[in-house]
C-alpha positions as CSV (number, residue, x, y, z in Angstrom):
1,M,48.7,3.5,15.8
2,H,46.6,3.8,18.6
3,L,43.3,3.4,20.0
4,P,41.4,6.6,18.9
5,A,39.9,8.5,21.6
6,F,36.8,7.4,21.0
7,R,35.2,4.4,22.6
8,F,32.4,2.5,20.1
9,A,33.2,-0.2,22.9
10,F,32.1,-0.1,26.2
11,R,28.4,1.8,27.4
12,A,29.7,3.2,30.2
13,A,26.7,2.9,32.7
14,A,28.3,1.8,35.7
15,V,31.9,1.9,35.3
16,V,31.5,5.9,35.2
17,L,29.4,5.3,38.6
18,C,32.4,7.4,39.9
19,V,34.9,4.5,39.5
20,A,38.6,5.5,39.7
21,W,40.0,3.9,36.7
22,G,43.1,6.3,36.8
23,N,45.1,4.6,34.5
24,V,42.9,3.2,31.3
25,F,42.0,7.5,31.4
26,L,45.2,8.5,31.6
27,R,46.1,6.2,28.9
28,F,43.3,7.9,26.8
29,Q,43.3,11.3,28.2
30,L,46.8,11.1,26.6
31,L,46.0,9.7,23.5
32,A,42.8,12.1,22.9
33,A,46.1,14.9,23.0
34,E,47.8,13.3,20.7
35,S,45.1,13.3,18.2
36,L,44.0,16.7,18.4
37,T,47.9,17.5,17.1
38,Q,47.3,15.7,14.1
39,S,45.8,17.4,11.5
40,D,42.0,17.3,11.6
41,P,40.2,18.0,8.4
42,S,37.1,20.1,10.0
43,T,38.9,22.4,12.8
44,N,35.9,24.7,12.3
45,R,33.4,22.3,13.6
46,Y,35.0,21.4,16.9
47,E,37.2,23.5,19.8
48,V,39.8,22.9,21.7
49,R,40.3,24.0,24.9
50,S,43.3,23.8,27.4
51,I,41.2,24.0,30.8
52,H,38.4,21.6,30.8
53,D,36.6,18.9,32.7
54,R,39.3,16.1,34.0
55,D,36.4,13.5,32.8
56,G,36.4,14.7,29.2
57,I,39.2,14.9,26.5
58,G,38.9,19.0,25.9
59,K,37.7,18.9,22.7
60,F,34.1,20.5,22.3
61,Y,31.5,20.0,19.5
62,M,28.4,22.9,19.4
63,G,29.6,23.7,23.5
64,R,29.6,19.9,24.7
65,E,33.0,18.4,26.1
66,I,33.3,15.4,24.8
67,A,34.0,12.5,27.3
68,Q,36.8,10.3,28.7
69,V,36.7,6.6,26.8
70,M,37.4,3.5,28.2
71,G,38.5,0.5,26.6
72,H,38.0,-3.6,26.3
73,Q,39.9,-4.0,29.4
74,A,36.4,-3.1,31.4
75,A,34.5,-5.5,29.1
76,D,33.3,-7.4,32.4
77,W,30.7,-4.3,33.2
78,L,28.8,-4.6,30.2
79,E,27.5,-8.0,30.8
80,R,27.6,-7.2,35.0
81,P,24.2,-9.3,36.3
82,E,23.0,-5.8,38.0
83,R,23.0,-3.9,34.0
84,E,18.7,-4.8,33.7
85,K,18.1,-3.8,37.3
86,E,19.7,-0.5,37.0
87,E,18.7,0.5,33.0
88,N,16.0,-2.2,32.2
89,P,17.7,-2.8,29.0
90,S,14.7,-5.6,28.2
91,K,12.5,-2.4,28.2
92,A,14.9,-0.6,26.0
93,I,14.4,-3.3,23.5
94,A,11.0,-3.8,23.5
95,A,10.8,0.3,22.9
96,L,12.9,0.0,19.6
97,D,9.8,-1.7,18.3
98,L,11.9,-4.2,16.5
99,K,10.1,-6.5,13.0
100,P,11.3,-10.1,11.7
101,G,13.5,-9.1,8.2
102,Q,15.0,-6.0,9.5
103,V,18.4,-4.6,8.8
104,V,19.7,-3.2,11.9
105,A,23.5,-1.9,13.5
106,D,25.0,-1.6,16.8
107,I,27.1,0.9,17.2
108,G,29.6,0.3,19.8
109,A,28.8,-3.0,20.1
110,G,31.3,-4.1,22.8
111,T,30.8,-7.6,24.1
112,G,27.4,-7.8,22.2
113,Y,25.1,-7.4,25.0
114,Y,22.5,-5.7,22.8
115,T,23.0,-7.1,19.9
116,R,22.3,-10.6,20.7
117,K,19.0,-9.3,21.9
118,M,18.2,-7.5,18.6
119,A,19.5,-10.8,16.8
120,Q,16.9,-12.3,18.2
121,L,14.1,-9.9,17.5
122,V,15.0,-9.5,13.6
123,G,15.1,-13.5,13.4
124,T,17.0,-15.3,10.9
125,N,15.4,-13.3,7.7
126,G,17.0,-10.3,9.0
127,V,21.0,-8.8,10.0
128,V,22.6,-7.7,12.6
129,Y,25.3,-5.2,12.1
130,A,27.8,-5.2,15.1
131,V,30.5,-2.4,15.0
132,D,32.7,-1.5,17.2
133,I,36.3,-0.2,16.6
134,Q,38.3,-2.3,18.6
135,Q,39.3,-5.6,17.3
136,E,39.5,-7.2,20.5
137,M,35.9,-6.2,21.3
138,L,34.5,-8.0,18.3
139,D,36.4,-11.0,19.1
140,L,34.7,-11.3,22.6
141,L,31.4,-10.8,20.9
142,T,32.2,-13.5,18.1
143,N,32.8,-15.9,20.5
144,K,29.8,-15.2,22.6
145,L,28.0,-15.5,19.3
146,A,29.5,-18.5,18.6
147,E,28.7,-20.2,21.8
148,L,24.9,-19.6,21.7
149,N,25.0,-20.8,18.1
150,V,23.6,-17.1,16.7
151,H,24.1,-16.7,12.6
152,N,22.3,-13.3,12.0
153,V,25.0,-11.2,13.2
154,K,27.7,-9.8,11.1
155,P,30.7,-8.1,13.2
156,V,31.7,-4.9,11.4
157,L,35.8,-3.1,12.5
158,G,34.6,0.5,11.8
159,T,36.7,3.9,12.6
160,I,36.6,7.0,14.7
161,A,34.8,8.6,11.7
162,D,32.9,5.6,9.5
163,P,31.2,2.6,11.0
164,K,31.7,0.7,7.2
165,L,28.2,0.1,6.5
166,P,26.5,-0.4,3.0
167,P,24.8,2.7,2.0
168,N,21.3,3.1,2.2
169,S,21.1,-0.4,4.1
170,V,20.2,-0.4,7.5
171,D,16.6,0.3,8.9
172,M,17.6,1.0,12.2
173,A,21.3,2.2,14.0
174,L,21.2,1.6,17.6
175,L,24.0,3.8,20.0
176,V,23.9,2.8,23.4
177,D,25.6,5.1,26.1
178,V,28.2,6.2,23.4
179,Y,27.7,8.8,21.3
180,H,28.9,11.2,24.2
181,E,32.4,10.2,23.5
182,F,32.4,10.0,19.8
183,D,36.1,12.1,19.0
184,H,34.2,13.0,15.5
185,P,30.4,13.4,16.0
186,Y,29.7,15.3,13.3
187,E,32.0,13.1,10.7
188,M,30.5,9.2,12.6
189,I,26.9,10.7,12.9
190,N,26.8,11.5,8.9
191,A,28.5,8.6,7.8
192,I,25.4,6.0,10.1
193,C,23.1,8.5,7.8
194,R,23.9,7.2,5.0
195,A,23.6,3.6,5.7
196,L,20.2,4.3,7.0
197,K,17.6,4.1,4.5
198,P,15.3,6.9,3.4
199,G,12.9,6.8,6.9
200,G,15.4,5.1,8.5
201,R,15.3,5.4,12.3
202,L,18.7,6.4,13.9
203,I,18.4,5.8,18.3
204,F,20.1,6.6,21.0
205,I,20.3,5.7,24.9
206,E,21.6,8.2,26.8
207,F,21.8,8.6,30.2
208,R,19.5,11.8,31.4
209,A,21.6,14.8,31.7
210,E,18.8,16.6,33.0
211,D,18.5,14.6,35.9
212,P,20.8,15.0,38.9
213,D,19.8,12.5,41.1
214,V,20.8,9.5,38.2
215,P,24.4,8.4,39.3
216,I,26.4,9.5,36.3
217,K,29.6,11.7,35.9
218,R,28.0,15.0,33.9
219,L,30.1,14.2,31.0
220,H,28.4,11.0,30.3
221,K,25.1,12.3,30.1
222,M,23.0,13.7,27.6
223,G,20.1,16.2,27.5
224,R,17.0,16.2,25.2
225,D,18.2,20.3,24.1
226,Q,21.8,19.0,23.5
227,I,20.7,15.9,21.0
228,K,18.8,18.2,19.3
229,K,21.0,20.4,18.5
230,E,23.8,18.4,17.3
231,M,21.2,16.5,15.2
232,S,19.7,19.3,13.5
233,A,23.2,19.3,11.5
234,Q,22.5,16.1,10.1
235,P,20.0,14.9,7.2
236,L,17.5,13.7,10.4
237,E,14.4,14.3,11.4
238,W,13.4,14.4,15.5
239,V,10.4,11.6,15.6
240,E,10.5,11.6,19.9
241,P,11.8,11.1,23.0
242,I,11.1,7.7,25.0
243,E,11.1,8.1,28.6
244,T,10.3,4.8,30.2
245,L,13.8,3.8,31.4
246,P,15.3,4.6,35.0
247,W,17.8,6.6,34.3
248,Q,18.1,6.9,30.6
249,H,16.6,9.1,27.5
250,I,15.6,7.2,24.7
251,F,15.8,9.7,21.4
252,I,14.5,8.5,17.9
253,F,15.5,10.2,14.8
254,K,14.9,9.1,11.4
255,R,16.5,9.8,8.0
256,I,15.0,12.1,5.8
257,S,15.8,12.2,2.2
258,K,18.5,14.9,0.6
259,R,15.5,16.3,-0.9
260,Q,13.9,17.1,2.3
261,A,17.2,18.1,3.5
262,D,17.5,20.9,1.1
263,A,14.6,22.0,2.1
264,G,15.5,22.5,5.5
265,P,14.3,22.0,9.5
266,M,11.1,20.3,9.7
267,Y,8.7,23.0,8.5
268,F,5.1,23.9,9.7
269,P,3.5,26.8,8.0
270,P,2.3,30.2,9.6
271,P,-1.7,30.5,9.6
272,E,-2.7,32.2,5.8
273,S,-3.1,36.0,7.4
274,Q,1.0,35.4,7.9
275,G,1.7,33.4,4.6
276,G,0.4,30.4,5.0
277,W,1.6,27.1,3.1
278,R,5.0,27.7,0.9
279,T,4.1,27.2,-2.6
280,L,6.5,25.4,-5.5
281,D,5.9,26.6,-8.5
282,G,8.9,25.8,-11.3
283,R,9.7,22.5,-13.2
284,E,13.0,22.4,-11.0
285,D,11.6,23.0,-7.5
286,L,8.9,21.1,-8.0
287,K,11.3,18.1,-8.7
288,R,13.8,18.8,-6.1
289,L,12.1,20.2,-3.8
290,G,8.6,18.9,-4.2
291,G,9.6,15.4,-5.3
292,V,7.0,15.1,-8.0
293,Q,7.2,14.6,-11.7
294,P,6.1,17.5,-12.9
295,E,4.2,16.5,-15.7
296,R,2.2,14.0,-13.9
297,I,1.4,17.2,-11.9
298,E,0.4,19.1,-14.8
299,S,-1.6,15.9,-16.0
300,L,-3.7,16.1,-12.6
301,K,-4.2,19.4,-12.3
302,K,-6.3,18.3,-16.2
303,W,-8.1,15.4,-14.4
304,L,-9.3,17.1,-11.4
305,L,-10.7,19.7,-13.6
306,A,-12.6,17.5,-15.7
307,S,-13.8,15.4,-13.0
308,D,-16.7,17.0,-12.6
309,D,-18.3,20.3,-13.3
310,R,-18.4,21.2,-9.8
311,N,-16.7,24.2,-8.0
312,F,-14.1,23.1,-5.8
313,A,-10.7,23.5,-4.6
314,A,-7.9,21.1,-4.1
315,L,-4.5,20.9,-2.8
316,M,-1.4,18.3,-3.2
317,I,0.9,18.8,-0.5
318,R,4.5,16.9,-0.5
319,H,7.7,17.2,1.8
320,G,5.7,20.3,3.0
321,N,5.0,22.3,0.1
322,I,1.9,22.8,-2.0
323,V,2.9,21.0,-5.5
324,L,-0.3,21.3,-6.8
325,E,-3.5,24.0,-6.2
326,V,-6.5,23.7,-8.3
327,E,-9.2,26.4,-7.8
328,R,-12.2,26.5,-9.5
329,G,-15.0,29.1,-7.9
330,N,-13.7,28.2,-4.6
331,N,-11.1,29.8,-2.4
332,S,-8.5,27.3,-0.8
333,R,-7.8,29.9,1.7
334,T,-11.2,31.2,2.9
335,D,-14.2,28.9,1.7
336,S,-15.2,27.1,4.9
337,R,-18.6,25.9,3.3
338,R,-19.3,22.0,4.7
339,V,-16.9,19.0,4.0
340,A,-19.6,16.9,4.4
341,S,-18.4,13.1,6.3
342,V,-14.7,14.5,5.9
343,S,-16.1,16.1,9.0
344,K,-15.8,12.5,10.9
345,A,-12.3,12.6,10.3
346,I,-11.9,15.6,12.1
347,C,-14.7,14.6,14.8
348,A,-12.2,11.6,15.8
349,V,-9.3,13.5,15.8
350,V,-11.1,15.9,18.5
351,L,-12.5,13.2,20.2
352,A,-9.0,12.1,20.5
353,I,-7.2,15.3,22.1
354,A,-10.4,15.3,25.1
355,S,-9.7,11.9,26.0
356,E,-5.6,12.9,26.2
357,Q,-6.7,15.9,28.2
358,S,-9.0,14.2,30.2
359,Q,-6.3,11.7,31.4
360,R,-4.4,14.6,32.6
361,D,-7.0,16.2,34.6
362,Q,-7.4,19.4,32.6
363,T,-11.2,18.2,31.6
364,P,-14.4,18.0,33.7
365,M,-14.5,14.2,33.2
366,R,-12.3,11.1,32.2
367,M,-12.8,9.7,29.1
368,K,-10.8,7.0,27.3
369,F,-12.0,5.3,23.7
370,D,-12.9,2.1,25.5
371,D,-15.6,3.7,27.7
372,S,-19.3,3.5,27.4
373,A,-20.2,6.5,25.2
374,F,-23.7,6.8,26.9
375,Q,-22.2,7.6,30.1
376,F,-21.2,10.8,28.4
377,I,-24.6,11.9,26.7
378,P,-27.2,12.9,29.7
379,W,-29.5,13.9,26.9
380,A,-30.3,10.4,26.2
381,E,-31.7,9.4,29.4
382,P,-34.1,7.3,29.5
383,L,-32.2,5.5,26.8
384,S,-34.5,4.3,23.7
385,D,-32.9,1.0,23.6
386,P,-30.9,-0.6,26.4
387,R,-28.1,-1.8,24.3
388,K,-26.9,2.0,24.1
389,K,-25.4,2.1,27.5
390,L,-22.8,-1.2,25.8
391,I,-21.7,1.5,22.8
392,T,-18.0,2.6,23.7
393,V,-17.0,6.0,22.4
394,E,-14.6,4.1,19.5
395,Q,-17.5,2.2,18.1
396,L,-19.0,5.8,17.5
397,L,-16.3,6.1,15.4
398,N,-15.5,3.1,13.8
399,H,-19.6,2.4,12.7
400,T,-19.6,-0.6,14.7
401,S,-22.4,0.7,17.4
402,G,-26.0,0.1,15.7
403,I,-26.7,3.5,16.2
404,C,-29.0,4.2,12.7
405,P,-26.9,3.2,9.8
406,E,-27.4,5.3,6.6
407,A,-28.7,1.8,5.6
408,T,-32.0,2.4,7.1
409,G,-32.9,5.8,5.1
410,A,-33.0,7.9,8.2
411,P,-32.7,11.5,7.2
412,N,-29.4,12.6,9.1
413,D,-30.4,16.0,9.7
414,G,-33.3,16.5,12.3
415,S,-33.6,17.2,16.1
416,W,-31.5,15.9,18.8
417,D,-34.4,14.5,20.4
418,Y,-35.2,13.1,16.7
419,F,-31.0,12.0,16.8
420,L,-30.6,10.2,20.4
421,G,-34.2,8.2,20.1
422,H,-36.6,10.0,21.8
423,T,-39.5,11.0,19.0
424,G,-41.0,7.7,18.0
425,D,-39.0,6.7,14.9
426,K,-37.5,3.4,15.4
427,R,-34.7,4.0,13.0
428,T,-33.3,5.9,15.4
429,A,-34.4,4.4,18.8
430,E,-33.5,0.8,18.3
431,L,-30.2,-0.6,17.5
432,A,-30.0,-2.2,14.0
433,F,-27.7,-4.9,15.7
434,D,-25.6,-5.3,19.0
435,P,-22.8,-3.2,19.1
436,G,-19.8,-4.2,17.8
437,T,-21.4,-6.9,15.6
438,A,-21.7,-4.9,12.2
439,C,-20.6,-2.0,10.5
440,G,-23.2,0.3,8.9
441,Y,-22.4,3.7,8.4
442,S,-23.3,6.3,10.6
443,T,-23.6,9.7,10.6
444,I,-26.0,10.3,13.6
445,A,-23.3,8.0,15.6
446,L,-21.0,10.8,15.3
447,H,-23.3,13.4,16.1
448,H,-23.4,11.3,19.2
449,A,-20.0,11.5,19.5
450,A,-19.8,15.7,19.6
451,L,-21.9,15.5,22.8
452,V,-19.6,13.0,24.5
453,C,-16.8,16.0,23.6
454,E,-19.1,18.8,25.1
455,T,-19.7,16.4,28.5
456,V,-15.9,15.8,28.7
457,T,-14.4,19.0,28.1
458,G,-17.2,21.4,29.8
459,M,-17.4,22.8,26.5
460,P,-19.8,22.8,23.4
461,Y,-17.8,20.7,20.7
462,D,-17.2,23.6,18.7
463,Q,-15.7,25.5,21.0
464,F,-13.0,22.5,22.1
465,A,-12.3,22.4,18.7
466,I,-11.5,25.8,18.1
467,Q,-9.1,25.9,21.0
468,A,-7.4,22.1,21.1
469,L,-7.6,21.6,17.4
470,F,-8.1,24.7,15.1
471,K,-5.8,27.4,17.1
472,P,-2.8,25.4,17.3
473,L,-2.5,24.9,14.0
474,G,-3.2,28.4,12.5
475,I,-6.8,27.5,11.0
476,E,-8.9,31.1,10.6
477,H,-11.9,30.0,9.0
478,W,-14.2,27.5,10.0
479,S,-18.1,27.3,10.5
480,F,-20.0,24.5,12.3
481,Q,-23.7,23.1,11.8
482,F,-26.3,23.3,15.5
483,Y,-29.4,21.3,15.6
484,D,-32.6,22.2,18.2
485,G,-33.5,20.0,20.4
486,S,-37.0,20.1,23.2
487,E,-36.4,22.1,26.2
488,K,-34.5,19.2,27.7
489,V,-31.9,18.5,25.6
490,G,-31.3,22.1,24.0
491,R,-29.4,23.3,21.1
492,H,-25.8,21.7,20.2
493,P,-23.1,22.0,17.8
494,S,-23.0,18.6,15.6
495,H,-19.7,17.0,14.7
496,S,-20.6,18.3,10.6
497,L,-18.7,21.3,9.9
498,G,-16.4,23.0,7.0
499,L,-13.5,24.2,6.4
500,P,-11.2,25.5,3.3
501,A,-8.9,23.4,1.5
502,R,-5.6,24.8,2.8
503,D,-7.0,24.3,6.5
504,L,-8.2,20.8,5.9
505,A,-4.6,20.0,5.0
506,R,-3.5,21.8,8.3
507,I,-5.2,18.9,10.2
508,A,-3.6,16.1,7.2
509,Y,-0.2,17.4,7.8
510,C,-0.5,17.5,11.2
511,M,-1.4,13.7,11.4
512,L,1.5,13.2,8.8
513,Q,3.7,14.3,11.9
514,K,2.5,12.1,14.2
515,G,0.4,14.2,15.9
516,R,3.1,17.3,16.2
517,W,3.0,20.9,15.1
518,N,6.2,23.0,15.9
519,D,6.9,21.9,19.4
520,Q,3.5,21.0,20.3
521,Q,1.7,17.7,20.5
522,I,-1.5,18.6,19.5
523,I,-2.8,15.3,18.1
524,P,-2.2,11.9,21.0
525,E,0.5,9.9,18.7
526,W,-1.3,6.8,20.0
527,F,-4.3,8.0,17.8
528,V,-2.3,8.4,14.9
529,S,-0.9,5.1,15.3
530,E,-4.5,3.2,15.7
531,T,-5.5,5.1,13.0
532,A,-3.7,2.7,10.6
533,A,-5.2,-0.3,11.1
534,P,-9.3,-1.2,11.5
535,T,-10.1,-0.9,15.0
536,H,-12.9,-3.4,15.2
537,L,-13.1,-6.9,15.1
538,V,-16.1,-6.8,12.4
539,H,-15.4,-8.7,8.7
540,G,-17.6,-8.7,6.3
541,A,-19.8,-5.5,4.1
542,E,-20.8,-2.7,5.5
543,M,-24.7,-2.3,5.4
544,R,-25.2,0.4,2.9
545,W,-21.6,0.9,0.8
546,K,-21.2,-3.2,1.2
547,L,-17.6,-2.1,1.2
548,N,-15.2,-4.2,3.1
549,S,-15.8,-3.1,6.9
550,Q,-11.8,-3.5,7.8
551,I,-11.6,0.0,5.6
552,F,-12.9,1.5,8.8
553,T,-10.6,3.0,11.9
554,H,-10.8,5.7,13.8
555,G,-13.2,8.3,11.7
556,W,-10.5,7.7,9.4
557,E,-10.9,5.2,6.6
558,L,-8.3,2.9,4.8
559,P,-8.1,3.0,1.3
560,A,-5.1,0.1,0.8
561,H,-8.3,-2.1,2.4
562,L,-10.8,-1.3,-0.1
563,T,-11.5,-4.9,-2.2
564,G,-13.8,-3.3,-5.2
565,E,-16.8,-3.0,-4.3
566,G,-18.5,-0.1,-6.0
567,G,-15.6,0.6,-8.4
568,R,-13.8,1.5,-5.7
569,S,-10.1,-0.6,-5.7
570,A,-6.9,-0.1,-3.6
571,K,-4.9,-0.3,-6.5
572,G,-1.8,1.7,-6.5
573,I,-2.5,3.2,-3.2
574,P,0.1,2.5,-0.6
575,A,-0.6,0.3,2.4
576,D,-0.1,3.4,5.1
577,A,-2.7,5.8,3.7
578,R,-5.2,7.2,5.6
579,A,-8.0,9.1,3.9
580,K,-11.9,10.6,4.1
581,P,-14.4,10.7,1.3
582,G,-17.0,13.1,2.0
583,S,-20.1,13.9,-0.2
584,G,-19.7,16.0,-3.5
585,G,-16.0,14.8,-3.9
586,Q,-14.6,16.7,-0.6
587,Y,-11.7,14.7,0.5
588,I,-8.5,14.6,3.0
589,A,-5.7,11.9,3.1
590,F,-2.1,11.9,4.3
591,V,0.5,9.0,3.1
592,P,3.5,8.7,5.6
593,S,5.4,7.1,3.6
594,L,4.9,9.3,0.4
595,D,5.2,12.2,2.9
596,L,2.4,13.3,1.0
597,V,-1.2,15.5,1.7
598,L,-3.8,15.7,-0.1
599,T,-7.2,17.8,0.3
600,R,-10.2,18.5,-1.8
601,Q,-13.2,21.1,-1.0
602,T,-16.6,22.0,-2.7
603,G,-19.5,22.5,-0.5
604,G,-21.5,20.2,-2.8
605,S,-22.9,16.6,-2.8
606,G,-22.7,13.6,-4.7
607,D,-20.5,11.0,-5.9
608,W,-16.8,11.6,-7.2
609,P,-13.9,9.2,-7.9
610,F,-12.1,9.7,-4.5
611,E,-9.2,6.8,-5.2
612,E,-8.3,8.2,-8.3
613,Y,-7.2,11.4,-6.6
614,L,-5.3,9.8,-4.4
615,R,-3.7,7.0,-7.1
616,R,-2.9,9.8,-9.2
617,A,-1.1,12.0,-6.6
618,C,0.9,8.9,-5.9
619,A,1.5,7.9,-8.9
620,A,3.1,11.7,-9.4
621,C,5.6,11.4,-6.5
622,T,9.2,10.2,-7.3
623,P,10.8,7.6,-4.9
């Protein structure tokens, strides 16, 4: 009948830079007015006003007027040579983090400017759906693809409310400078969400409404608060903004499951004194909201109780809900006895926060993980081994520093002078290997990391951890281990600490949310990302446990990299799992692909089947 009051086709970059498209604007304005006189199945979502901005169509969604649109007549603007300089689409494409073999969609593909770039990145085993509602644009697009011999693009003629994509098929959908002109934004985004795979990303590139210096008409811009408001009505989770383009935001959301959508907006538990974690009990809630199989949860509970005779508290959290909590002698809310080597993962988190704050000049000294560690440990002077000056902060955390590996048999407790190599004990005075050349699990190296934190932040490790991590997450109970030193060294907290099981879960849950808690970035996102892979180049066996050295990252471990040594197997463990076991059956773990957190706190010592706990918990999760 007519072209809808909505532009898939034109990504009005320079077009809306005050160009007077009188006849085209008039045509689409009349068509928009005509469409509004027809029946609208969702009139309660939209408001129509007779008095409105001349650049809009008089239809409002969540307080925002929908912008005027343009059509295929302006296609040349999409391919203008100056677009790279004005918008830097090469940088935008790089930020999409596309991988070979992915299925992606370019919604409002127009002439295929972005489609072609995406097709290169997903490769011949990938697919790009190029969606537009104007056949004229698709004709231009397919002609260009034929000219370039591109064969992994599927043109799709959509409608104003449906991109006509297969359900659960798309890894990422991209909308570049088009969403603000959707005539039916709710219906269209909802249809796109149905096409996304669970966890699939929806990415908007829109001109910054917050920046008056961006030379784009007001209605053709979009602000962060507005896009988050509008997407809150969809089964989407806010991921992050990327602010690296000259004029535009990149807004990234991901699709959540129906189960997560039923559970409501992203949830962060209040402190335990104010109610704490929400808990699911009934079978139907466990299945519908928790996404677990009740019979397997019951089996896991029995296994935990039979796995040893220690007192403990253990939690399994899925989709932000406690789906299993087992206490035997220990209180999961208040028992803050030692968590042994789980402290190493927490120390790495604290060091990452210190590093991030230091790069913003919020601390007395700047520090990055690839900096020399001993420049931040003045108490160690004179160095007992000159090679210590080569050790980086990162190597303290991933067990490649050479500092007193546990394989030497040296005690992990003592004085600071002993730790720093000043008591004549060769095991702490001399490095076991050149830094970065081998892997030797070392508790004493992590003691050093606590001193690095103290120097960088100007605060003892315990105080900084409480201020920068514990309190923002609502943690209320903790304990720290202190060691004494000579008059020169003094008394300092080490990295060793204790936390209740429920508060351990807050740290893992924050990692699961890419470091966010409510509206704050507590743990740097770069740190969370880097923990997903080994942070060193050492291969072969670790010195004491003989485990694959590639399990070690920043303080955390990668159980999917286990290769069977000591009976510790990666079987049944997702590739993205991060965990940290501690003597006595202490445990912390999170699995992003399953939206899963596990903790266990005993306060004791000794071995325990850590991976079996994780394996059984993963098996209890429904897809």
